[in-house]
N, C-alpha and C positions, 0 to 999 in steps of 0.2 A: 335240236334246233329250236324246239318249242321253249326250252329253258332260256336260250339266248333271247328269243323274242320277248319272253316275260321280263328279262332283264332290261330290255329297251323300254317296255311299258312302265316298269318301276321307276325309270329315270324321269318319267313325266307324271308320276303319281302325285296328286295334289296333297302331299303330306305337309303338315305344319312344320316338319323338320326336314329341310332339304338335304342336310348332311346325311341323315339316315336313309333317305331315298337314294342318294348317290352311292352310299356304301352297299345297300342291298342290290342296287342295279349292277354294280361292279362284281359283286359276289355271284349273282346269277349269270352274268355274261361270262365270267371266268369258269364257272362250273359247266355251263353249256359248251363253251369252247373246248374245255378239257375232255368232254364226252364226244364231241363231234370229230375232232382232228384225228385221233387214232382210228376211229371207226371208218372214216372215209378212206384213209390211207390203206387200212386193212382190206376194205372192199375192192379198191383198185388192184391191190396185190393179189387178192384171191381170184379175181376175174382175169388176170393177165397170165398168159402162158409163161413158164419160167424163162424161156429164151428171150422174151421181150418184156419181162417185168420191169427191168430198170428203165427202159424207154417209156413204158406206161406211167411209172411213178414220176419220171422227169417231166413228162407232158402234163400230168395232173398238177404237179407243183408249179410249173410254168404258168398255166392258166389261173391257178389260185393266186399266185403272186401278181399277175397282171390285174386280176380282180381287185386286189388291194389298192393298186395304183389308180386304176380307173374309178373304183368306188370312192376313193378319197376325193378325187377331182369332182365327180358327180355330186357327192355330198356337199362339197364346198359351194358349187354353183346353186344347188337346191337350197342350201342355207341362206345364201345371198338373196335368192329370188323369193323364197317362201317363208324363211325363218327357221330357227333351230328346232322348234317343236315339230314342224312338218318334216324335217329331215329325220328326226328320231322316229317318227311314226312310219315314214317310208322304209327306214332300216328294219323296223319291227315287222312290217308287212312282208318285205322281201325275204327276211330270215324265216318267218313262219311259212311262207309259201314255198320256199326252197326245201324246208323240212317236210312239208306235205308231198312235194314232188319226189323227194328222195324216198320217203316211205312207200310211195306208189311204185316207183321204178326200180329201186335197188332191191335185188333179190338175193337170197342166200345161194351161194355158189356151192354146188355139190361136186366134189372131185370125181373124176372118172374112175370107175372100178378097174382094179389092176388084175 
């Protein structure tokens, strides 16, 4: 998630070449997302008992997708109220903070001994 937050920061980088800033931002956002998605799904799957794993993954994906919808609406309202730069900064801060929270709270799940 830190890579994703860095991608947001690169979008605002005061480079003389805005196209380069946009491309670098997109690359970092893509790499960060590619690293986060499988890890979060694997974490949910690892912590869920096999009999309720499908429900756990469905619940995770439901709330993740709700976050897309609500996040888009909130970002639009924020962009109208404070401008695009403030919205990108807010996205970077939220992404970085959620990464720190995940690092703090998500633990390695040790399967029970058989």
